[in-house]
C-alpha positions in Angstrom: -75.5 51.5 -21.5 -78.2 48.9 -21.1 -81.1 49.7 -18.8 -82.1 46.5 -16.9 -84.8 48.0 -14.7 -86.4 51.3 -14.0 -89.0 52.7 -11.7 -91.0 54.5 -14.3 -90.8 56.2 -17.7 -88.1 58.9 -17.7 -87.1 61.7 -20.0 -83.7 61.9 -21.5 -82.7 64.6 -19.0 -83.8 62.3 -16.1 -81.9 59.4 -17.5 -78.8 61.6 -17.8 -79.3 62.8 -14.2 -79.4 59.2 -13.0 -76.5 57.8 -15.2 -74.0 60.4 -16.4 -74.3 63.6 -14.3 -71.2 64.7 -12.4 -73.6 65.5 -9.5 -74.2 61.8 -8.8 -73.0 60.9 -5.2 -71.4 57.7 -4.0 -73.8 55.6 -2.0 -70.9 54.8 0.4 -71.1 58.5 1.5 -74.6 58.0 2.7 -74.3 55.1 5.1 -77.0 55.4 7.8 -79.1 57.6 5.6 -82.7 56.9 4.8 -83.6 57.7 1.2 -87.1 58.1 -0.2 -86.9 56.3 -3.6 -88.6 58.6 -6.1 -86.7 57.3 -9.2 -84.3 54.5 -9.9 -82.4 52.8 -12.7 -80.5 49.6 -12.7 -78.2 49.6 -15.7 -75.1 48.1 -17.2 -72.2 50.5 -17.8 -69.8 49.4 -20.4 -67.7 52.6 -20.3 -65.3 51.3 -17.6 -61.8 49.9 -17.5 -63.0 46.3 -17.3 -63.8 44.2 -20.3 -67.1 43.3 -18.6 -70.1 45.7 -18.1 -70.7 46.8 -14.5 -74.2 46.8 -13.1 -75.0 50.1 -11.4 -78.0 51.1 -9.2 -78.9 54.7 -9.3 -81.5 56.2 -7.0 -83.1 59.6 -7.2 -84.6 61.4 -4.3 -85.5 65.1 -4.8 -82.5 66.7 -6.4 -80.1 64.1 -5.0 -78.9 61.1 -7.0 -76.8 58.4 -5.4 -75.3 55.3 -7.1 -73.4 52.1 -6.3 -72.0 49.2 -8.2 -72.3 46.9 -5.2 -73.8 43.6 -6.3 -75.2 43.1 -2.8 -77.0 46.5 -2.8 -78.4 45.8 -6.3 -79.7 42.4 -5.3 -81.3 43.7 -2.1 -82.9 46.7 -3.9 -84.4 44.4 -6.6 -85.9 42.3 -3.8 -87.4 45.4 -2.1 -88.8 46.6 -5.4 -90.5 43.2 -6.0 -91.9 43.1 -2.5 -93.2 46.7 -2.6 -94.9 46.0 -6.0 -95.3 49.7 -6.9 -96.0 51.1 -3.5 -93.8 54.1 -2.4 -90.8 53.2 -0.2 -87.6 54.3 1.3 -84.3 52.5 1.8 -81.6 52.8 4.4 -77.9 52.5 3.3 -76.0 50.0 5.4 -72.6 48.4 5.4 -71.5 44.9 6.2 -68.3 42.9 6.4 -67.7 39.9 4.1 -66.1 36.7 5.3 -62.9 38.0 3.7 -63.1 41.1 5.9 -64.0 43.5 3.1 -66.7 46.2 3.8 -69.6 46.2 1.4 -72.7 48.4 0.8 -76.2 47.0 1.1 -79.7 48.4 1.5 -82.7 47.7 3.8 -86.3 48.7 3.6 -86.6 51.7 5.8 
């Protein structure tokens, strides 16, 4: 695992909760939800079936952790983090449809 970006300094337990815990929920199950971003990690997971690492966004809010490997969501989230420059913020989980007709997950500043 290679951490690319994080929203603070986290203990090993917090990193586990954001990356490995079986309690992590799929972001696609939270479409329409607004999530207060208290913690986040963007990391590469090389423990997958692909030969290439997968970039994953994991967001912690209270006791809930949600994650996605959607490149669109990761890109949007990074833009929001840059814009907010350390100020507290929330995101809304949205879906879109690609030109190929596939549904994807994205985020918007809430």
